[in-house]
C-alpha positions as CSV (number, residue, x, y, z in Angstrom):
1,M,0.0,0.0,0.0
2,N,1.3,3.4,-1.0
3,W,1.8,5.8,2.0
4,R,-0.6,8.3,0.4
5,E,-3.3,5.7,1.0
6,R,-2.4,5.8,4.7
7,V,-3.2,9.5,5.3
8,L,-6.1,10.8,7.3
9,R,-7.2,14.2,6.1
10,R,-7.6,16.8,8.8
11,G,-9.0,20.3,9.0
12,S,-6.7,22.4,6.9
13,F,-4.1,24.7,8.5
14,L,-5.6,28.2,7.9
15,A,-5.4,28.8,4.1
16,A,-3.7,25.6,3.0
17,G,-4.0,25.0,-0.7
18,S,-2.8,22.2,-2.9
19,G,0.5,23.3,-4.3
20,G,3.8,25.0,-3.4
21,R,7.1,23.6,-2.2
22,M,6.3,23.3,1.5
23,V,4.0,20.6,2.7
24,L,2.6,19.8,6.2
25,L,2.3,16.2,7.3
26,G,1.3,14.8,10.7
27,A,3.3,11.9,12.1
28,P,1.4,11.0,15.4
29,L,4.0,8.6,16.7
30,D,3.6,8.0,20.5
31,Q,5.1,4.6,21.2
32,T,8.3,5.2,23.1
33,T,7.2,8.1,25.3
34,S,8.7,7.6,28.7
35,F,6.8,10.0,31.0
36,R,3.6,11.6,29.9
37,P,2.0,10.1,26.7
38,G,-0.3,11.9,24.4
39,A,1.9,13.3,21.6
40,R,-0.1,11.4,19.1
41,F,-2.9,14.0,19.5
42,A,-0.6,16.9,18.7
43,P,-0.9,17.2,14.9
44,E,-4.7,17.4,15.0
45,R,-4.8,19.8,17.9
46,I,-2.2,22.1,16.4
47,R,-4.4,22.4,13.3
48,E,-7.5,23.0,15.4
49,V,-6.0,25.9,17.4
50,S,-4.5,27.4,14.3
51,D,-7.9,28.9,13.6
52,A,-7.1,31.3,16.5
53,L,-4.2,32.8,14.5
54,E,-4.3,35.5,11.9
55,E,-2.9,34.5,8.5
56,Y,-0.8,37.7,8.5
57,S,2.5,37.9,10.4
58,P,3.4,41.5,11.3
59,L,7.0,40.7,12.0
60,L,7.4,39.2,8.5
61,D,4.9,41.5,6.9
62,R,3.6,38.5,4.9
63,G,0.4,36.4,5.0
64,L,-0.4,32.8,4.3
65,D,-2.8,34.0,1.6
66,E,0.2,35.2,-0.3
67,I,2.0,31.8,-0.5
68,E,1.3,28.3,-1.7
69,F,1.6,25.3,0.6
70,E,-0.2,22.0,1.1
71,D,-1.5,20.2,4.2
72,L,-1.7,16.5,3.5
73,G,-3.1,15.5,6.9
74,D,-1.8,12.8,9.2
75,L,-0.2,9.5,8.5
76,V,-2.2,6.6,9.9
77,L,0.5,4.7,11.8
78,P,0.1,1.0,12.8
79,F,-0.3,1.4,16.5
80,G,1.9,-1.0,18.4
81,D,4.1,-1.6,15.4
82,L,7.1,0.7,15.9
83,E,9.2,-0.6,13.0
84,G,6.2,-0.4,10.7
85,S,5.5,3.2,11.8
86,L,9.1,4.2,11.2
87,R,9.0,2.6,7.8
88,L,5.9,4.5,6.8
89,I,7.3,7.8,7.9
90,E,10.5,7.2,6.0
91,E,8.6,6.2,2.9
92,A,6.5,9.4,3.0
93,A,9.6,11.6,3.6
94,A,11.5,9.9,0.8
95,D,8.7,10.4,-1.6
96,L,8.2,14.1,-0.7
97,V,11.9,14.9,-0.9
98,G,12.2,13.1,-4.1
99,R,9.5,15.3,-5.6
100,G,11.3,18.4,-4.5
101,R,9.0,19.2,-1.6
102,L,10.0,20.6,1.8
103,P,8.2,18.6,4.5
104,L,7.2,20.3,7.8
105,V,6.3,17.3,10.0
106,L,4.1,17.6,13.1
107,G,5.0,15.0,15.7
108,G,4.4,12.9,17.6
109,E,7.4,12.0,19.8
110,H,10.9,13.0,18.8
111,L,11.7,9.6,17.3
112,V,9.9,10.7,14.1
113,S,13.1,12.6,13.2
114,L,15.0,9.4,12.7
115,P,13.2,7.9,9.7
116,I,12.9,11.4,8.1
117,L,16.7,11.9,8.4
118,R,17.2,8.4,6.9
119,A,15.3,9.6,3.8
120,M,16.9,13.0,3.8
121,G,20.4,11.7,4.0
122,R,20.0,9.7,0.8
123,C,19.2,12.9,-1.1
124,Y,21.5,15.3,0.8
125,P,24.9,13.7,1.6
126,D,26.1,16.8,3.4
127,L,22.9,17.2,5.4
128,V,23.1,19.0,8.8
129,F,20.8,18.3,11.7
130,L,19.9,21.3,13.8
131,Q,18.2,20.5,17.1
132,F,16.5,22.8,19.6
133,D,15.7,20.6,22.7
134,A,15.8,20.4,26.4
135,H,17.2,16.9,26.3
136,A,20.3,15.6,24.7
137,D,18.6,12.4,23.4
138,L,22.1,10.8,23.1
139,R,21.6,7.6,25.0
140,D,22.8,4.6,23.2
141,E,19.7,2.6,24.4
142,Y,16.8,3.3,26.8
143,L,15.1,0.5,28.7
144,G,16.6,-1.9,26.3
145,Q,15.5,-0.1,23.1
146,A,17.9,1.2,20.6
147,D,15.2,3.3,18.9
148,S,13.5,5.7,21.3
149,H,12.7,9.3,21.8
150,A,15.6,9.2,24.3
151,T,18.1,7.8,21.8
152,V,17.0,9.5,18.6
153,V,19.9,12.0,18.2
154,R,22.4,9.2,19.0
155,R,21.0,7.3,16.1
156,I,21.2,10.4,13.9
157,V,24.9,10.8,14.9
158,D,25.4,7.2,13.8
159,L,23.7,8.0,10.5
160,I,25.3,11.3,9.5
161,G,28.2,11.9,11.9
162,G,28.4,14.0,15.0
163,E,30.2,16.9,13.3
164,R,27.0,17.6,11.4
165,V,24.7,17.5,14.4
166,Y,24.2,20.9,16.1
167,Q,22.4,20.7,19.5
168,F,21.1,23.8,21.2
169,G,19.0,24.4,24.4
170,I,20.2,21.1,26.1
171,R,19.7,21.2,29.8
172,S,18.9,17.6,30.7
173,G,20.6,14.3,30.2
174,T,22.9,11.7,31.8
175,R,26.6,12.4,32.6
176,E,27.4,10.0,29.8
177,E,25.2,11.9,27.3
178,F,26.8,15.2,28.1
179,C,30.3,13.7,27.8
180,F,29.4,12.2,24.5
181,G,27.9,15.4,23.2
182,R,30.8,17.6,24.1
183,A,33.2,15.1,22.5
184,N,31.2,14.2,19.4
185,T,28.6,16.7,18.3
186,R,28.4,20.5,18.0
187,F,27.0,20.7,21.5
188,F,25.6,24.0,23.0
189,P,24.0,23.3,26.4
190,G,21.8,25.8,28.2
191,G,20.0,28.1,25.8
192,L,20.2,29.2,22.2
193,G,23.3,31.4,22.8
194,G,25.9,30.7,20.1
195,L,23.4,30.1,17.4
196,E,24.2,33.2,15.4
197,A,27.9,32.4,15.7
198,V,27.5,29.1,13.7
199,L,25.2,30.4,11.0
200,G,28.1,30.8,8.7
201,E,29.1,27.1,9.3
202,L,25.5,26.1,8.5
203,A,25.0,28.3,5.4
204,P,26.7,26.0,2.8
205,H,24.7,22.9,3.9
206,P,21.2,21.7,3.5
207,V,19.7,21.9,7.0
208,Y,17.0,19.9,8.7
209,L,15.6,21.7,11.7
210,S,14.0,19.8,14.6
211,I,12.2,21.7,17.3
212,D,11.3,19.7,20.4
213,I,8.8,22.0,22.1
214,D,10.3,21.3,25.5
215,V,13.2,23.5,24.6
216,V,10.8,26.2,25.8
217,D,10.4,26.6,29.6
218,P,7.3,24.8,30.8
219,A,6.0,28.2,32.0
220,F,5.4,28.9,28.3
221,A,4.9,25.4,27.0
222,P,3.5,23.1,29.7
223,G,1.9,20.7,27.2
224,T,4.8,18.4,26.6
225,G,5.7,14.8,27.6
226,T,8.9,15.5,29.5
227,P,8.9,19.2,30.8
228,E,12.2,20.6,32.0
229,A,12.5,23.8,34.0
230,G,15.0,26.5,33.1
231,G,14.2,26.8,29.4
232,I,13.9,29.6,26.9
233,G,10.9,31.8,26.4
234,S,8.5,31.5,23.4
235,R,9.7,34.8,22.0
236,E,13.3,33.7,22.1
237,L,12.4,30.6,20.1
238,L,10.6,32.6,17.5
239,E,13.6,35.0,17.2
240,A,15.9,32.0,16.7
241,L,13.6,30.8,13.9
242,Y,13.8,34.2,12.2
243,A,17.6,34.1,12.5
244,L,17.6,30.9,10.3
245,K,15.8,32.5,7.4
246,D,18.7,32.5,5.0
247,L,19.7,28.9,5.6
248,K,19.0,26.2,3.0
249,L,16.2,24.5,4.9
250,V,15.2,21.2,3.4
251,G,12.9,19.8,6.1
252,M,11.7,20.5,9.6
253,D,9.7,19.0,12.4
254,I,8.0,20.2,15.6
255,V,7.7,17.4,18.1
256,E,6.7,16.4,21.7
257,V,3.6,18.7,22.0
258,C,1.2,16.8,24.3
259,P,-2.3,18.1,24.2
260,P,-3.7,16.1,27.2
261,V,-1.5,17.9,29.6
262,D,-1.6,21.3,27.9
263,A,-2.9,24.3,29.8
264,G,-5.4,26.4,27.8
265,D,-3.8,25.1,24.5
266,I,-0.9,27.5,25.0
267,T,1.7,24.9,23.8
268,A,-0.4,23.9,20.8
269,L,-0.8,27.6,20.0
270,L,2.9,28.2,20.1
271,A,3.5,25.2,17.8
272,A,0.9,26.6,15.4
273,K,2.6,30.0,15.3
274,L,5.9,28.3,14.6
275,V,4.3,26.5,11.7
276,R,2.8,29.8,10.4
277,E,6.1,31.6,10.6
278,A,8.1,28.7,9.1
279,L,5.7,28.5,6.2
280,L,6.1,32.2,5.6
281,L,9.9,32.1,5.9
282,W,10.6,29.3,3.5
283,S,7.7,29.0,1.1
């Protein structure tokens, strides 16, 4: 069965059309979550709350009615079948990238990044992975599992090499993860300081951006599976997104939004605004 036959159409994201380079796709994976489950509901909820947003971005002086993009809906993943789910996500990503599309994927847990990177790496041999996250995700295994939301970046290091993995916002992990990150990746623990200094390094490369919403302090984004105090503010995250505008973005995901534990949908609303701004920046 073709992956396009395994898509559930959702309410469109504001003025989504049927063309353009950028395409939204939900990947509601929620099988290795280790604390608070519910990320599978994020793609649908992010679309629902997007109705509260204006199509126009005053900071970018541009509106969604001025661009073309497509919202495909959500992949219907085989619940309980992790490998089958990862294969389906990889198949979808490979097809979209092969057609010259730029996927903006709504997770789901952070493990969704791995199959997308597998597909991306075949098209872009010098691909760079840029991560905004509270957690290092550099464990070699977690509870006996090699593929987990706690190991996803370690698997990406195995895939593309640590020198092309840039990690920002990290403020949680084991001692071993921090030692591994400092020795093997471009590791920037704490906040997003240092991002502008590496933009020149990133500029020649195709870049995949992964935003784990828990990079934001839980005061601004409580609706996430593994909240971690001491994070950045929502405005700081948006400013970082704007700072990336001249990079060669080839894909992006927003992961770990968890609607069942959200407060007043403020986390889903932040994710929806990130989607809107990304669409306007790179369409």
